[in-house]
C-alpha positions as CSV (number, residue, x, y, z in Angstrom):
1,M,1.7,-28.3,13.2
2,I,2.5,-29.4,9.6
3,N,5.7,-29.2,8.1
4,F,5.4,-29.8,4.5
5,K,9.3,-29.6,3.5
6,S,9.4,-32.8,5.6
7,K,6.1,-34.2,5.0
8,A,5.5,-34.4,8.6
9,V,2.5,-33.7,11.3
10,L,4.1,-32.5,14.5
11,L,3.3,-31.7,17.8
12,R,5.5,-29.3,19.6
13,E,5.0,-28.7,23.6
14,G,5.7,-24.8,23.9
15,K,7.2,-24.8,26.9
16,T,9.7,-27.6,26.9
17,S,9.8,-27.7,22.8
18,R,9.7,-31.2,23.1
19,L,8.2,-32.7,19.6
20,D,6.0,-35.6,18.8
21,I,5.7,-36.9,15.4
22,L,1.8,-38.1,14.7
23,T,2.6,-38.8,11.0
24,A,5.5,-38.4,8.8
25,A,6.2,-39.8,5.0
26,D,8.4,-42.6,4.6
27,A,11.7,-40.9,4.3
28,F,11.1,-38.8,7.2
29,S,13.1,-40.6,10.3
30,Q,10.8,-40.9,12.9
31,E,13.4,-42.0,15.5
32,N,15.2,-38.2,15.3
33,P,12.6,-35.7,15.2
34,G,15.7,-33.3,15.5
35,N,16.4,-33.2,11.8
36,I,13.4,-30.8,11.7
37,P,15.1,-27.1,11.9
38,I,12.7,-25.3,14.0
39,E,12.1,-22.6,11.4
40,D,10.9,-25.3,9.2
41,Y,7.8,-25.6,11.2
42,S,7.6,-22.5,13.6
43,H,5.3,-19.5,12.5
44,R,5.1,-18.1,16.1
45,K,7.3,-15.0,15.3
46,R,5.5,-14.6,12.1
47,L,2.3,-15.0,14.3
48,E,3.3,-12.7,16.3
49,K,4.6,-10.1,14.3
50,I,1.1,-9.9,12.4
51,K,-0.4,-9.6,16.0
52,A,1.8,-6.5,17.1
53,L,1.1,-4.9,13.4
54,R,-2.7,-5.2,14.1
55,E,-2.5,-4.4,17.6
56,T,-0.6,-1.1,16.6
57,D,-2.9,-0.4,13.7
58,R,-5.9,-0.6,16.0
59,R,-4.6,1.7,18.6
60,L,-3.6,4.3,15.8
61,V,-7.0,4.3,14.7
62,E,-8.3,4.9,18.2
63,K,-6.0,7.5,18.7
64,F,-7.1,9.4,15.4
65,R,-10.7,8.8,16.1
66,A,-10.4,10.3,19.3
67,E,-8.9,13.5,17.5
68,G,-12.2,13.6,16.0
69,L,-11.4,11.9,12.0
70,S,-14.3,9.7,10.9
71,E,-13.6,5.7,10.8
72,G,-12.2,5.7,7.2
73,E,-9.9,9.0,7.7
74,A,-8.8,7.5,10.9
75,M,-7.8,4.2,8.9
76,L,-6.1,6.0,6.3
77,R,-3.8,8.0,8.9
78,A,-3.2,4.6,10.9
79,G,-1.9,3.3,7.4
80,D,0.3,6.2,6.5
81,E,1.8,6.0,10.1
82,L,2.7,2.4,9.7
83,E,4.3,3.5,6.5
84,K,6.4,5.9,8.1
85,M,7.0,3.2,10.5
86,G,8.1,0.8,8.2
87,L,5.6,-1.6,9.1
88,Y,3.8,-1.2,5.9
89,P,5.2,-0.8,2.4
90,K,4.9,3.0,1.0
91,S,2.2,3.1,-1.3
92,P,2.6,5.5,-4.7
93,R,2.5,9.0,-4.0
94,I,1.9,11.8,-6.4
95,T,3.4,15.5,-6.4
96,A,2.8,18.9,-8.3
97,K,5.1,21.5,-9.1
98,S,4.1,25.2,-10.4
99,I,6.0,25.7,-13.5
100,E,5.3,28.5,-16.6
101,R,4.5,26.0,-19.2
102,P,5.0,22.4,-20.6
103,K,8.0,21.9,-22.4
104,G,6.9,18.9,-24.5
105,D,9.0,16.2,-23.2
106,H,5.3,14.9,-20.9
107,A,1.9,14.8,-22.0
108,A,-0.1,17.7,-21.1
109,F,-3.9,17.4,-19.8
110,P,-6.3,20.5,-19.4
111,I,-8.6,19.5,-16.3
112,S,-11.3,21.8,-16.0
113,R,-12.7,22.9,-12.6
114,D,-15.9,21.0,-13.5
115,E,-13.9,17.7,-13.4
116,F,-12.3,18.6,-10.1
117,R,-15.8,19.5,-8.6
118,Y,-17.0,16.0,-9.8
119,G,-14.1,14.2,-8.1
120,L,-12.7,12.7,-10.8
121,F,-8.7,13.5,-9.8
122,P,-8.9,13.8,-5.9
123,D,-5.3,13.1,-5.6
124,I,-4.5,15.6,-8.1
125,E,-6.3,18.2,-7.1
126,K,-5.1,17.9,-3.6
127,A,-1.4,17.9,-4.9
128,I,-1.9,20.9,-6.5
129,N,-3.5,22.6,-3.1
130,E,-0.5,21.3,-1.6
131,T,2.1,22.2,-4.1
132,G,5.5,20.0,-3.6
133,A,3.8,17.9,-0.8
134,E,3.5,14.0,-1.5
135,V,0.0,13.0,-1.5
136,R,-1.5,9.7,-1.8
137,F,-1.8,8.3,-5.4
138,W,-4.9,6.6,-6.9
139,G,-4.8,6.3,-10.3
140,N,-7.0,4.3,-12.6
141,Y,-9.3,7.7,-12.7
142,I,-13.0,7.3,-13.0
143,S,-14.3,7.8,-16.1
144,H,-16.8,10.4,-16.8
145,T,-19.4,10.4,-19.8
146,D,-18.7,14.4,-20.6
147,Y,-15.0,14.2,-20.4
148,D,-12.3,11.8,-21.8
149,T,-9.8,13.1,-19.3
150,S,-9.3,10.5,-17.3
151,R,-9.3,7.9,-20.1
152,R,-6.2,9.7,-21.4
153,I,-4.5,9.9,-18.5
154,N,-5.0,6.1,-17.3
155,E,-3.5,5.3,-21.1
156,H,-0.7,7.7,-20.3
157,L,0.0,5.8,-17.0
158,S,-0.7,2.3,-18.1
159,K,2.4,2.7,-20.3
160,G,4.7,3.1,-17.6
161,N,4.9,7.1,-17.5
162,A,5.3,8.5,-14.1
163,Q,5.3,12.1,-15.2
164,F,2.6,14.7,-17.0
165,Y,1.4,18.3,-17.1
166,V,-1.9,19.2,-15.7
167,I,-3.6,22.6,-16.7
168,T,-5.9,24.1,-14.6
169,G,-7.0,27.6,-13.6
170,G,-4.4,29.2,-16.0
171,K,-1.5,27.6,-14.2
172,T,0.3,24.4,-15.1
173,Y,1.8,21.7,-12.9
174,L,4.2,19.2,-13.6
175,M,2.9,15.8,-11.5
176,T,5.3,13.3,-10.4
177,I,4.2,9.7,-9.3
178,T,6.9,7.8,-6.9
179,R,6.3,4.4,-6.5
């Protein structure tokens, strides 16, 4: 193993924790390898954590595949489960709340049925269909040559805004993004 802090290359025997110095910088005392704290060169805990995380992810994907989900859907569900377990950082979410009409405190974006049909806003559509539920937020919406809604929403979000209104199908929704 390499210890960058002490500029040394060390060989550590796992069972006895004996250290042998293979090479070291002049400033490093070759007579006293005990000067190097274990944390400085041991990556075992980090590697074991990564291995356990990969194994948990693999088992979850297998479980969801056995439930009939496609590989991609199973991987997404496994990621959600790992987030809930606190093993992955929480991804941004979007929530829709049905309201009477925009109040003027946020930008409003009319979205046509065709824009949803073309799949330009899958997360917004899902949030509207599951009003009140947190849905994975994808953002950076794909532009379409016939519509400028994606560009306008992307510009709005790029300024750090986390809320906006969507008007569709004669209804208005307040969209809130949590990061």
